[in-house]
N, C-alpha and C positions, 0 to 999 in steps of 0.2 A: 407493491411498489415500496422499495426501502428509501429512507432518506438519511442523509448524513448532515451534520452542521459542526460549526466551530463551537466553542464554549460560550461566546457572548450571543450567538445567533445571527450574526452580520453576514455570513457566509454559508450558505446551504447548497447541498446537491441532491437533486431527486433522481432516483435509480429505478430503471424498470427492468424486469426480467431478473434472472439468476446470474451471479458471476460465472464468467469461464473458468476462473481459477481462484483459489484461496491459498495464500502462502504466508509462512512465517520466514522473515529474512533476518539474519543474525549478522549481517556486515556491518563494519564499523560505521559507515555513513547512516545507515538506518537506525543503529543505536544513537547516534548523535541527533538525527532529525527527531526522534521520538522522545528522546531523554530517558528510554527504557532499555532494557535487555535485547529486545528485538522489535520489529516492525510486524504488525498482523495486518496484512493488506488482501483486500479482494479485487479483482480485475474484471473490468466491465468493457463491451464494445462501446466506442466513443458515442454512437447513436443512442445508447440506453443512459447517457449521462446529461443531466440539465443543471447548469451551475445557475446560482442566483446570488448576487452581490459583486463585490469588486476584490478579487483576490489578488495578493501580491505574488510575485514569482521570484524563486531562487533557482539558479540554474549550476548545475556542477557536472564534472564527469563521474560516471557511475562504475561500479565495480565491474560490470560487463565491458567497459571501454566506451560506452555509448554515453550521449549527454542525458541527464535526468533533470526535468523540470518540476520542482515541487512548487505546489500553490497553498497559500495560507492565508489566514484573516490578518490584515493590517491592524485590526483593534486588539484581538486578544492572542495573536501569534499562533493558533491552532493549525497544524498543517492537515488539511482534509484530502488533498489528492495530489497525483503526480502523473507525469507523462514520461515515457522513455523512448528516446529516438529509435532505438533498435526495434521497437515495437509499435509502429504507426497505427493509428486506429484504436488502441487500447488505453484505458485509464485506469490506474490504480486509486483505490479509495482506502483511506485508514478505517479499518473495521471498527475501532473505538470510538469514531465519531457517528456511528450509528447507533450507539448505545442500545444494542440488542443482544442480551446475554443468550440468547438461542441461535446466534448466527453460527453457520457450519464452521467446524474446526478446520484448519489448514490441511491441504492434501499434500503440500510440500513443504519442507524445512530446508531453506538454503543458506550458503554460506556458513555452514556449521562449523568451519575452520576457526571462526572467531565466536562461536557460541559460547556463553557463560557455562562454566561446568554444572551448575545447580539448575539449568533449564533442562526440563525433560519434556518433550513432545511426542506423545504417544498416540496409539491408534493406527489407523490405517493412512500412515503418511510416509512419503517417500523422502529418504534423508540424502542430502546433497553437500559435499564439501565446500563447493563453490556454487555457481550459478546453475540455472537450467538453460539448455539450449534453446534459442528463440523458436525452433521449430517445434518444440513440445511445450511451450509456455505462452502465455499471453502477455 
């Protein structure tokens, strides 16, 4: 079982099982949410996710056109997880909050149309200029 937590530890997420998908997202919204060049996210079925603490929610339109709900710690501001209305029953977890350097590499690199030129994601990864169809992603 994996665990994720914010920087101060007030918001934690217990995860059971393996992620259904691991993605690097280069969209501008994810760059802003993370304060980095891309978001590294793992997607789990909602029943595999147990949240402890009191997250704050930020809602915005996503690059897919669906509404995205991001959940973060009200104390330290760390974004831990999110939900996308286009993918009900699936929760995305910010991989960095798991602090596991052996976590699997992304299988997909999406919204590469706004990827920083210096970012290189190699290996067995599918590259997409925009999003992945909801039929093939979680």
